[in-house]
Steps between C-alpha positions, in 0.01 A plus 500: 500500500777739583665463157174579321446806721852616430444454128178697520680794657758531219481804279464482123867588455609220736270252324647590160849457644401161644353394165821595319698297754277203438547513124880539541511202743309277257717608205826441688380153609410415139856590407623243750605724790485360855253657748782611733669678209172671410469626860852650488461659158158661561564568872161358599384271780557126446137432589378722215715310252379155611138611524515646148661187361236284667221723364646494148324815376509878549118531499315595813296196602139536620464549873323255724194593704167658443500779244398851599144577404361778722799721584585571136652818372163622373329469843806651668481804270125543564549483879788750488297749291199474733715551808679799349163655409352452849737368769224470761326236289348207684674170433177305541318713243788468260499122525134482406553745211795304362357156577806371690547380855611725784815298545594541135449874522702510820791323324486746210489808723763400756738264319483615138437876540682544833210687666341443838127451549346636816158581635418868553405571860223742573570756772335427831309830487303375199400182676390674819257722307311201370466329839207617715569654837468277807200593721 
């Protein structure tokens, strides 16, 4: 799990560099070079060389696990626009409008957008006006 998380955190530049290393590793091995020599020449980790040779391709393989269906980029964009328009928007109302669960909306707001959801507190003076006086 840690390796897949680490790979997910790589930038596009690092992923391109990794892909070029992979193609170079495979090409050097086809030319008959030993894995230890490939490590020395490219100055890369031995584990990367052996994993690439075992994989045999430079393509990114499909990930395991359930695919993302609700927290897509489209929904994330809609939520962000609505929150920028009116930040005091109710999360419960937004879930019914979008047709997604409260937990999914919570994941989008807190994890994907980096915002914090909180409940607005009414001042005590407003609540005391509504309550009848004790006899």
